[in-house]
C-alpha positions in Angstrom: 0.0 0.0 0.0 1.8 3.1 -1.1 0.9 6.2 1.0 -1.0 8.8 -0.9 2.0 11.0 -1.2 3.9 8.3 -3.1 0.9 7.3 -5.2 0.4 10.9 -6.4 4.1 11.3 -7.2 4.1 8.1 -9.2 0.9 9.0 -11.1 2.5 12.3 -12.1 5.3 10.7 -14.0 5.3 11.1 -17.8 5.2 7.4 -18.7 2.3 6.7 -16.4 0.3 9.6 -17.9 1.0 8.4 -21.4 0.1 4.8 -20.7 -2.8 5.5 -18.4 -1.5 3.2 -15.8 -2.2 4.5 -12.3 -1.0 3.5 -8.9 -4.0 2.9 -6.7 -3.8 4.0 -3.1 -5.7 1.6 -0.9 -6.5 2.2 2.8 -5.8 -0.7 5.1 -6.6 0.2 8.7 -3.8 0.1 11.3 -3.9 0.4 15.0 -3.4 4.0 16.3 0.3 3.6 17.5 1.3 2.0 14.1 -0.6 4.7 12.2 1.2 7.4 14.1 4.6 5.8 13.4 3.7 5.4 9.7 2.8 9.1 9.5 6.2 10.1 10.9 8.0 7.9 8.5 6.1 9.4 5.5 6.8 12.9 6.7 10.5 12.1 6.8 10.2 11.0 3.2 11.5 7.5 4.0 10.6 4.4 2.0 10.3 2.2 5.1 6.7 1.1 5.8 5.4 0.3 9.3 3.6 -3.0 9.6 1.6 -4.2 12.6 3.8 -6.6 14.5 2.5 -10.1 14.7 2.6 -11.0 18.5 0.4 -8.0 19.5 -3.2 -9.0 20.0 -6.2 -6.7 20.5 -9.7 -7.6 21.7 -11.1 -7.1 18.2 -8.8 -9.8 16.8 -11.0 -12.3 18.6 -14.3 -11.1 17.1 -14.3 -13.6 14.2 -13.4 -16.5 16.5 -16.1 -15.6 19.0 -18.7 -15.3 16.2 -17.9 -18.7 14.7 -17.7 -20.3 18.1 -21.1 -18.8 19.0 -22.7 -20.0 15.8 -21.3 -23.6 16.3 -22.5 -23.7 19.9 -26.0 -22.5 19.1 -26.3 -25.0 16.2 -25.2 -27.9 18.4 -27.6 -26.7 21.2 -30.5 -26.6 18.7 -29.7 -30.1 17.5 -29.6 -31.5 21.0 -32.8 -29.7 21.9 -34.5 -31.2 18.7 -33.4 -34.7 19.7 -34.9 -34.3 23.1 -38.2 -33.1 21.8 -38.3 -36.0 19.3 -38.0 -38.7 22.0 
């Protein structure tokens, strides 16, 4: 994901304007501390990009797991309940 500053600079080059090829800037959300560090890096005109480090876990990382686990538990509960009513 090139920061907007670099995407605009690349799109302004002659060969990109002639060929019509554009660099697309996409936004991928980052946690606040990583976003602040990335902003400082871009202001310093560095090519280094800050990625979110792997071992850090936030509560929202567990949302998908909890959702799937809840659906599986409810499905199993409904099956068991249906078996009891059938007897």
